[in-house]
OpenMM code with the backbone's topology and positions (N, CA, C; nanometers):
from openmm import Vec3, app, unit

residues = "MET SER ARG THR PRO VAL SER THR SER ASN ALA PRO ALA ALA ILE GLY PRO TYR SER GLN ALA VAL ARG ALA GLY ASP THR VAL TYR PHE SER GLY GLN ILE PRO LEU ASP PRO VAL THR GLY ALA LEU VAL ASP GLY ASP ILE THR ALA GLN ALA ARG ARG ALA PHE GLU ASN LEU LYS ALA VAL ALA VAL ALA ALA GLY GLY SER LEU ALA ASP VAL VAL ARG VAL GLY LEU TYR VAL THR ASP LEU GLY GLU PHE ALA GLU VAL ASN ALA VAL MET ALA GLU TYR PHE ASP ALA PRO TYR PRO ALA ARG SER THR ILE GLU VAL PRO ALA LEU PRO LYS GLY ALA ARG PHE GLU VAL ASP ALA VAL MET VAL LEU GLY".split()
positions = [
    Vec3(0.0845, -0.1175, 0.0000),
    Vec3(0.0000, 0.0000, 0.0000),
    Vec3(0.0892, 0.1241, 0.0000),
    Vec3(0.0516, 0.2193, -0.0814),
    Vec3(0.1307, 0.3424, -0.0876),
    Vec3(0.0940, 0.4365, 0.0268),
    Vec3(0.1899, 0.5176, 0.0640),
    Vec3(0.1689, 0.6208, 0.1658),
    Vec3(0.1883, 0.7550, 0.0994),
    Vec3(0.0915, 0.8440, 0.1202),
    Vec3(0.0970, 0.9763, 0.0591),
    Vec3(0.0977, 1.0819, 0.1685),
    Vec3(0.2009, 1.1649, 0.1753),
    Vec3(0.2020, 1.2710, 0.2755),
    Vec3(0.0964, 1.3774, 0.2433),
    Vec3(0.0410, 1.4344, 0.3476),
    Vec3(-0.0574, 1.5428, 0.3345),
    Vec3(0.0070, 1.6678, 0.3924),
    Vec3(-0.0065, 1.7787, 0.3197),
    Vec3(0.0535, 1.9031, 0.3662),
    Vec3(-0.0331, 2.0210, 0.3243),
    Vec3(-0.0412, 2.1205, 0.4107),
    Vec3(-0.1130, 2.2437, 0.3803),
    Vec3(-0.0456, 2.3605, 0.4511),
    Vec3(-0.0480, 2.4740, 0.3864),
    Vec3(0.0045, 2.5956, 0.4498),
    Vec3(-0.0969, 2.6552, 0.5466),
    Vec3(-0.2176, 2.5986, 0.5523),
    Vec3(-0.3211, 2.6463, 0.6445),
    Vec3(-0.3061, 2.5883, 0.7844),
    Vec3(-0.2049, 2.5063, 0.8033),
    Vec3(-0.1696, 2.4536, 0.9351),
    Vec3(-0.0185, 2.4724, 0.9498),
    Vec3(0.0306, 2.4730, 1.0724),
    Vec3(0.1739, 2.4943, 1.0915),
    Vec3(0.2580, 2.3884, 1.0202),
    Vec3(0.3701, 2.4304, 0.9659),
    Vec3(0.4635, 2.3367, 0.9052),
    Vec3(0.5189, 2.2448, 1.0136),
    Vec3(0.5559, 2.1258, 0.9738),
    Vec3(0.6166, 2.0313, 1.0676),
    Vec3(0.7422, 2.0927, 1.1288),
    Vec3(0.7608, 2.0704, 1.2583),
    Vec3(0.8781, 2.1245, 1.3268),
    Vec3(0.9801, 2.0134, 1.3531),
    Vec3(0.9700, 1.9070, 1.2761),
    Vec3(1.0614, 1.7942, 1.2893),
    Vec3(1.0493, 1.7046, 1.1676),
    Vec3(1.1095, 1.5874, 1.1734),
    Vec3(1.1077, 1.4955, 1.0593),
    Vec3(0.9786, 1.4130, 1.0536),
    Vec3(0.8679, 1.4789, 1.0232),
    Vec3(0.7389, 1.4115, 1.0115),
    Vec3(0.6502, 1.4890, 0.9145),
    Vec3(0.5418, 1.4257, 0.8722),
    Vec3(0.4419, 1.4887, 0.7854),
    Vec3(0.3266, 1.5386, 0.8709),
    Vec3(0.2538, 1.6382, 0.8211),
    Vec3(0.1344, 1.6837, 0.8932),
    Vec3(0.0352, 1.5685, 0.9054),
    Vec3(0.0268, 1.4874, 0.8011),
    Vec3(-0.0560, 1.3664, 0.8016),
    Vec3(-0.0046, 1.2761, 0.6911),
    Vec3(-0.0437, 1.1496, 0.6984),
    Vec3(-0.0097, 1.0527, 0.5946),
    Vec3(-0.1359, 0.9745, 0.5609),
    Vec3(-0.1634, 0.9668, 0.4298),
    Vec3(-0.2783, 0.8889, 0.3834),
    Vec3(-0.2291, 0.7524, 0.3371),
    Vec3(-0.2927, 0.6479, 0.3869),
    Vec3(-0.2647, 0.5109, 0.3457),
    Vec3(-0.3997, 0.4490, 0.3076),
    Vec3(-0.4236, 0.4343, 0.1773),
    Vec3(-0.5557, 0.3896, 0.1333),
    Vec3(-0.6581, 0.4968, 0.1662),
    Vec3(-0.7653, 0.4572, 0.2323),
    Vec3(-0.8700, 0.5521, 0.2710),
    Vec3(-0.8524, 0.6056, 0.4129),
    Vec3(-0.7415, 0.5707, 0.4768),
    Vec3(-0.7184, 0.6123, 0.6146),
    Vec3(-0.6115, 0.7209, 0.6187),
    Vec3(-0.6387, 0.8244, 0.6972),
    Vec3(-0.5442, 0.9350, 0.7140),
    Vec3(-0.5035, 0.9391, 0.8606),
    Vec3(-0.3730, 0.9355, 0.8830),
    Vec3(-0.3158, 0.9407, 1.0177),
    Vec3(-0.2538, 1.0789, 1.0376),
    Vec3(-0.3058, 1.1520, 1.1344),
    Vec3(-0.2605, 1.2891, 1.1610),
    Vec3(-0.1484, 1.2898, 1.2642),
    Vec3(-0.0493, 1.3718, 1.2407),
    Vec3(0.0483, 1.4013, 1.3454),
    Vec3(-0.0193, 1.4937, 1.4460),
    Vec3(0.0395, 1.5034, 1.5624),
    Vec3(-0.0159, 1.5912, 1.6641),
    Vec3(-0.0117, 1.7364, 1.6204),
    Vec3(-0.1173, 1.8071, 1.6535),
    Vec3(-0.1245, 1.9508, 1.6278),
    Vec3(-0.1252, 2.0227, 1.7615),
    Vec3(-0.0310, 2.1137, 1.7768),
    Vec3(-0.0298, 2.1999, 1.8940),
    Vec3(-0.0785, 2.3376, 1.8498),
    Vec3(-0.1057, 2.4272, 1.9435),
    Vec3(-0.1646, 2.5567, 1.9083),
    Vec3(-0.0660, 2.6576, 1.8507),
    Vec3(-0.0099, 2.6239, 1.7360),
    Vec3(0.0780, 2.7169, 1.6662),
    Vec3(-0.0010, 2.7918, 1.5600),
    Vec3(0.0252, 2.9205, 1.5496),
    Vec3(-0.0336, 3.0004, 1.4428),
    Vec3(0.0313, 2.9557, 1.3119),
    Vec3(-0.0496, 2.9179, 1.2106),
    Vec3(0.0101, 2.8686, 1.0864),
    Vec3(0.0876, 2.9749, 1.0079),
    Vec3(0.0611, 3.1014, 1.0319),
    Vec3(0.1308, 3.2079, 0.9597),
    Vec3(0.2638, 3.2403, 1.0260),
    Vec3(0.2615, 3.2604, 1.1573),
    Vec3(0.3825, 3.3030, 1.2277),
    Vec3(0.4640, 3.1866, 1.2838),
    Vec3(0.3997, 3.0727, 1.3053),
    Vec3(0.4669, 2.9592, 1.3681),
    Vec3(0.4810, 2.9748, 1.5177),
    Vec3(0.4219, 3.0808, 1.5734),
    Vec3(0.4315, 3.1068, 1.7171),
    Vec3(0.3160, 3.0406, 1.7918),
    Vec3(0.3430, 3.0050, 1.9159),
    Vec3(0.2393, 2.9527, 2.0036),
    Vec3(0.1371, 3.0627, 2.0287),
    Vec3(0.0079, 3.0315, 2.0195),
    Vec3(-0.0946, 3.1335, 2.0405),
    Vec3(-0.0982, 3.1752, 2.1872),
    Vec3(-0.1323, 3.3008, 2.2083),
    Vec3(-0.1510, 3.3513, 2.3436),
    Vec3(-0.2870, 3.3051, 2.3933),
    Vec3(-0.3020, 3.3027, 2.5245),
    Vec3(-0.4329, 3.2756, 2.5800),
    Vec3(-0.4368, 3.1515, 2.6662),
    Vec3(-0.5576, 3.1246, 2.7148),
    Vec3(-0.5800, 3.0142, 2.8067),
    Vec3(-0.5930, 2.8818, 2.7304),
    Vec3(-0.6279, 2.7770, 2.8026),
    Vec3(-0.6399, 2.6441, 2.7419),
    Vec3(-0.7478, 2.6420, 2.6342),
    Vec3(-0.8528, 2.7205, 2.6494),
    Vec3(-0.9588, 2.7269, 2.5487),
    Vec3(-0.9039, 2.7816, 2.4175),
    Vec3(-0.8283, 2.8890, 2.4228),
    Vec3(-0.7687, 2.9468, 2.3021),
    Vec3(-0.6701, 2.8493, 2.2388),
    Vec3(-0.5917, 2.7815, 2.3224),
    Vec3(-0.4952, 2.6859, 2.2687),
    Vec3(-0.5663, 2.5667, 2.2034),
    Vec3(-0.6703, 2.5162, 2.2662),
    Vec3(-0.7428, 2.4019, 2.2091),
    Vec3(-0.8099, 2.4409, 2.0774),
    Vec3(-0.8708, 2.5582, 2.0728),
    Vec3(-0.9343, 2.6024, 1.9473),
    Vec3(-0.8328, 2.6104, 1.8338),
    Vec3(-0.7160, 2.6686, 1.8609),
    Vec3(-0.6149, 2.6808, 1.7546),
    Vec3(-0.5693, 2.5422, 1.7080),
    Vec3(-0.5477, 2.4504, 1.8014),
    Vec3(-0.5038, 2.3162, 1.7637),
    Vec3(-0.6115, 2.2443, 1.6812),
    Vec3(-0.7386, 2.2583, 1.7192),
    Vec3(-0.8467, 2.1965, 1.6408),
    Vec3(-0.8606, 2.2633, 1.5040),
    Vec3(-0.8385, 2.3935, 1.4955),
    Vec3(-0.8398, 2.4605, 1.3646),
    Vec3(-0.7278, 2.4063, 1.2755),
    Vec3(-0.6116, 2.3832, 1.3341),
    Vec3(-0.5011, 2.3249, 1.2581),
    Vec3(-0.5371, 2.1847, 1.2106),
    Vec3(-0.5967, 2.1051, 1.2984),
    Vec3(-0.6380, 1.9693, 1.2618),
    Vec3(-0.7398, 1.9740, 1.1480),
    Vec3(-0.8348, 2.0655, 1.1588),
    Vec3(-0.9376, 2.0824, 1.0554),
    Vec3(-0.8748, 2.1164, 0.9205),
    Vec3(-0.7752, 2.2036, 0.9198),
    Vec3(-0.7088, 2.2425, 0.7947),
    Vec3(-0.6395, 2.1230, 0.7300),
    Vec3(-0.5774, 2.0389, 0.8092),
    Vec3(-0.5106, 1.9208, 0.7548),
    Vec3(-0.6149, 1.8214, 0.7037),
    Vec3(-0.7270, 1.8092, 0.7733),
    Vec3(-0.8346, 1.7200, 0.7269),
    Vec3(-0.8840, 1.7629, 0.5893),
    Vec3(-0.9048, 1.8909, 0.5709),
    Vec3(-0.9492, 1.9435, 0.4413),
    Vec3(-0.8435, 1.9173, 0.3339),
    Vec3(-0.7174, 1.9392, 0.3666),
    Vec3(-0.6090, 1.9153, 0.2710),
    Vec3(-0.6030, 1.7685, 0.2293),
    Vec3(-0.6466, 1.6792, 0.3182),
    Vec3(-0.6463, 1.5356, 0.2890),
    Vec3(-0.7710, 1.4928, 0.2123),
    Vec3(-0.8637, 1.5860, 0.1895),
    Vec3(-0.9848, 1.5537, 0.1152),
    Vec3(-1.1031, 1.5162, 0.2013),
    Vec3(-1.0978, 1.5498, 0.3286),
    Vec3(-1.2076, 1.5158, 0.4190),
    Vec3(-1.2467, 1.6332, 0.5051),
    Vec3(-1.3046, 1.6006, 0.6187),
    Vec3(-1.3453, 1.7010, 0.7168),
    Vec3(-1.3397, 1.6363, 0.8546),
    Vec3(-1.3600, 1.7148, 0.9564),
    Vec3(-1.3605, 1.6584, 1.0911),
    Vec3(-1.4732, 1.5573, 1.1095),
    Vec3(-1.5767, 1.5643, 1.0280),
    Vec3(-1.6856, 1.4657, 1.0350),
    Vec3(-1.6373, 1.3260, 0.9963),
    Vec3(-1.5239, 1.3168, 0.9276),
    Vec3(-1.4681, 1.1881, 0.8865),
    Vec3(-1.3708, 1.1301, 0.9887),
    Vec3(-1.3421, 1.2038, 1.0941),
    Vec3(-1.2471, 1.1588, 1.1965),
    Vec3(-1.3132, 1.0514, 1.2822),
    Vec3(-1.2422, 0.9398, 1.2995),
    Vec3(-1.2959, 0.8278, 1.3780),
    Vec3(-1.2306, 0.8149, 1.5153),
    Vec3(-1.1149, 0.8775, 1.5334),
    Vec3(-1.0461, 0.8725, 1.6620),
    Vec3(-0.9630, 0.9975, 1.6823),
    Vec3(-0.9646, 1.0488, 1.8054),
    Vec3(-0.8762, 1.1590, 1.8421),
    Vec3(-0.8014, 1.1226, 1.9699),
    Vec3(-0.6818, 1.1730, 1.9791),
    Vec3(-0.6043, 1.1641, 2.1018),
    Vec3(-0.5813, 1.3048, 2.1520),
    Vec3(-0.6155, 1.3290, 2.2766),
    Vec3(-0.5973, 1.4607, 2.3374),
    Vec3(-0.4882, 1.4503, 2.4427),
    Vec3(-0.4004, 1.5480, 2.4441),
    Vec3(-0.2893, 1.5513, 2.5388),
    Vec3(-0.2925, 1.6872, 2.6073),
    Vec3(-0.2994, 1.6862, 2.7383),
    Vec3(-0.3064, 1.8094, 2.8167),
    Vec3(-0.1996, 1.8066, 2.9255),
    Vec3(-0.1517, 1.9230, 2.9610),
    Vec3(-0.0527, 1.9286, 3.0681),
    Vec3(-0.1184, 1.9420, 3.2050),
    Vec3(-0.2518, 1.9595, 3.2071),
    Vec3(-0.3248, 1.9708, 3.3338),
    Vec3(-0.4655, 1.9152, 3.3149),
    Vec3(-0.4910, 1.7961, 3.3697),
    Vec3(-0.6249, 1.7365, 3.3582),
    Vec3(-0.7311, 1.8198, 3.4294),
    Vec3(-0.6890, 1.9138, 3.5125),
    Vec3(-0.7837, 2.0054, 3.5750),
    Vec3(-0.8516, 2.0953, 3.4725),
    Vec3(-0.7969, 2.1016, 3.3511),
    Vec3(-0.8555, 2.1823, 3.2430),
    Vec3(-0.9363, 2.0962, 3.1454),
    Vec3(-0.9669, 1.9728, 3.1855),
    Vec3(-1.0390, 1.8798, 3.0996),
    Vec3(-1.1746, 1.9347, 3.0556),
    Vec3(-1.2501, 1.9958, 3.1451),
    Vec3(-1.3839, 2.0464, 3.1105),
    Vec3(-1.3754, 2.1509, 2.9996),
    Vec3(-1.2775, 2.2391, 3.0062),
    Vec3(-1.2623, 2.3416, 2.9033),
    Vec3(-1.2268, 2.2793, 2.7683),
    Vec3(-1.1358, 2.1830, 2.7696),
    Vec3(-1.0973, 2.1140, 2.6462),
    Vec3(-1.2163, 2.0373, 2.5893),
    Vec3(-1.2911, 1.9711, 2.6743),
    Vec3(-1.4090, 1.8961, 2.6328),
    Vec3(-1.5106, 1.9885, 2.5658),
    Vec3(-1.5312, 2.1070, 2.6223),
    Vec3(-1.6257, 2.2027, 2.5645),
    Vec3(-1.5802, 2.2484, 2.4264),
    Vec3(-1.4498, 2.2717, 2.4089),
    Vec3(-1.3984, 2.3125, 2.2779),
    Vec3(-1.4154, 2.1983, 2.1779),
    Vec3(-1.3858, 2.0760, 2.2180),
    Vec3(-1.4018, 1.9632, 2.1264),
    Vec3(-1.5470, 1.9545, 2.0770),
    Vec3(-1.6414, 1.9819, 2.1643),
    Vec3(-1.7832, 1.9771, 2.1269),
    Vec3(-1.8185, 2.0832, 2.0222),
    Vec3(-1.7382, 2.1881, 2.0100),
    Vec3(-1.7590, 2.2893, 1.9055),
    Vec3(-1.7202, 2.2366, 1.7676),
    Vec3(-1.6329, 2.1373, 1.7624),
    Vec3(-1.5770, 2.0886, 1.6363),
    Vec3(-1.6332, 1.9548, 1.5894),
    Vec3(-1.6965, 1.8786, 1.6776),
    Vec3(-1.7461, 1.7463, 1.6417),
    Vec3(-1.8925, 1.7316, 1.6808),
    Vec3(-1.9665, 1.6593, 1.5974),
    Vec3(-2.1060, 1.6263, 1.6244),
    Vec3(-2.1188, 1.4755, 1.6444),
    Vec3(-2.2278, 1.4339, 1.7067),
    Vec3(-2.2551, 1.2918, 1.7236),
    Vec3(-2.2787, 1.2291, 1.5861),
    Vec3(-2.2367, 1.1091, 1.5628),
    Vec3(-2.1614, 1.0258, 1.6565),
    Vec3(-2.0163, 1.0741, 1.6672),
    Vec3(-1.9740, 1.0957, 1.7896),
    Vec3(-1.8413, 1.1489, 1.8160),
    Vec3(-1.7340, 1.0442, 1.7874),
    Vec3(-1.6134, 1.0902, 1.7553),
    Vec3(-1.5039, 0.9940, 1.7367),
    Vec3(-1.4656, 0.9295, 1.8699),
    Vec3(-1.4027, 0.8136, 1.8616),
    Vec3(-1.3429, 0.7542, 1.9806),
    Vec3(-1.2334, 0.8492, 2.0286),
    Vec3(-1.2038, 0.8430, 2.1582),
    Vec3(-1.1091, 0.9414, 2.2112),
    Vec3(-1.0349, 0.8871, 2.3317),
    Vec3(-0.9122, 0.9324, 2.3451),
    Vec3(-0.8380, 0.9153, 2.4696),
    Vec3(-0.7891, 1.0535, 2.5105),
    Vec3(-0.7800, 1.0748, 2.6404),
    Vec3(-0.7271, 1.2009, 2.6933),
    Vec3(-0.6183, 1.1653, 2.7933),
    Vec3(-0.5016, 1.2189, 2.7719),
    Vec3(-0.3859, 1.1812, 2.8525),
    Vec3(-0.3177, 1.3064, 2.9062),
    Vec3(-0.2904, 1.3080, 3.0364),
    Vec3(-0.2117, 1.4164, 3.0945),
    Vec3(-0.0643, 1.3846, 3.0752),
    Vec3(0.0084, 1.4837, 3.0268),
    Vec3(0.1521, 1.4684, 3.0019),
    Vec3(0.2276, 1.5783, 3.0765),
    Vec3(0.3532, 1.5539, 3.1108),
    Vec3(0.4264, 1.6572, 3.1861),
    Vec3(0.4638, 1.7795, 3.1031),
    Vec3(0.4804, 1.7630, 2.9719),
    Vec3(0.5185, 1.8763, 2.8872),
    Vec3(0.4847, 1.8444, 2.7425),
    Vec3(0.4690, 1.9505, 2.6625),
    Vec3(0.4423, 1.9387, 2.5196),
    Vec3(0.5394, 2.0296, 2.4444),
    Vec3(0.5589, 2.0060, 2.3150),
    Vec3(0.6523, 2.0901, 2.2388),
    Vec3(0.6180, 2.2389, 2.2483),
    Vec3(0.7224, 2.3197, 2.2501),
    Vec3(0.7123, 2.4666, 2.2497),
    Vec3(0.6383, 2.5237, 2.3702),
    Vec3(0.6184, 2.4438, 2.4753),
    Vec3(0.5488, 2.4919, 2.5941),
    Vec3(0.3985, 2.4924, 2.5808),
    Vec3(0.3447, 2.4245, 2.4803),
    Vec3(0.1995, 2.4172, 2.4622),
    Vec3(0.1352, 2.3455, 2.5812),
    Vec3(0.0083, 2.3749, 2.6029),
    Vec3(-0.0686, 2.3091, 2.7089),
    Vec3(-0.1624, 2.2042, 2.6525),
    Vec3(-0.1735, 2.1968, 2.5180),
    Vec3(-0.2692, 2.1061, 2.4535),
    Vec3(-0.2132, 2.0576, 2.3204),
    Vec3(-0.2418, 1.9325, 2.2886),
    Vec3(-0.2089, 1.8747, 2.1581),
    Vec3(-0.3182, 1.7760, 2.1224),
    Vec3(-0.3459, 1.7652, 1.9921),
    Vec3(-0.4457, 1.6700, 1.9429),
    Vec3(-0.3890, 1.5967, 1.8223),
    Vec3(-0.4148, 1.4662, 1.8155),
    Vec3(-0.3862, 1.3899, 1.6944),
    Vec3(-0.5137, 1.3151, 1.6569),
    Vec3(-0.5143, 1.2529, 1.5399),
    Vec3(-0.6389, 1.1914, 1.4940),
    Vec3(-0.6133, 1.0860, 1.3893),
    Vec3(-0.7188, 1.0083, 1.3632),
    Vec3(-0.7256, 0.9149, 1.2523),
    Vec3(-0.8568, 0.9436, 1.1810),
    Vec3(-0.8505, 0.9528, 1.0481),
    Vec3(-0.9686, 0.9842, 0.9664),
    Vec3(-0.9831, 0.8775, 0.8592),
    Vec3(-1.1068, 0.8371, 0.8317),
    Vec3(-1.1335, 0.7413, 0.7257),
    Vec3(-1.2192, 0.8090, 0.6212),
    Vec3(-1.1732, 0.8045, 0.4959),
    Vec3(-1.2429, 0.8672, 0.3828),
    Vec3(-1.3178, 0.7599, 0.3028),
    Vec3(-1.4135, 0.8063, 0.2246),
    Vec3(-1.4786, 0.7146, 0.1318),
    Vec3(-1.6144, 0.6701, 0.1689),
] * unit.nanometer
topology = app.Topology()
chain = topology.addChain("A")
for resn in residues:
    res = topology.addResidue(resn, chain)
    for name in ("N", "CA", "C"):
        topology.addAtom(name, app.Element.getBySymbol(name[0]), res)
């Protein structure tokens, strides 16, 4: 099976040796998106809500570049540096997804790249 990298300037460029996403058949595997502004590459200012919105906007842009939408996402992984902010992150996720919701895991981590407080990755199935 061939692997096709997915890339868009509407989401931050990769900051390491990885693709924004990779399509294998009808499945798209997203790299983690942190709340970087796609134009400046800087971490967005603001609270966890602002950071989560920016990261989901980045994820949405990559989904579109891959030929889909967030409605095609079947699984998301959420990474937070403080599970005490889970309710805020959950509320933001509800702005981007409708039922039936994707499967999800939420994991507290000690740190994220560039000092971010939130990261999201996903798997999307097209077709």
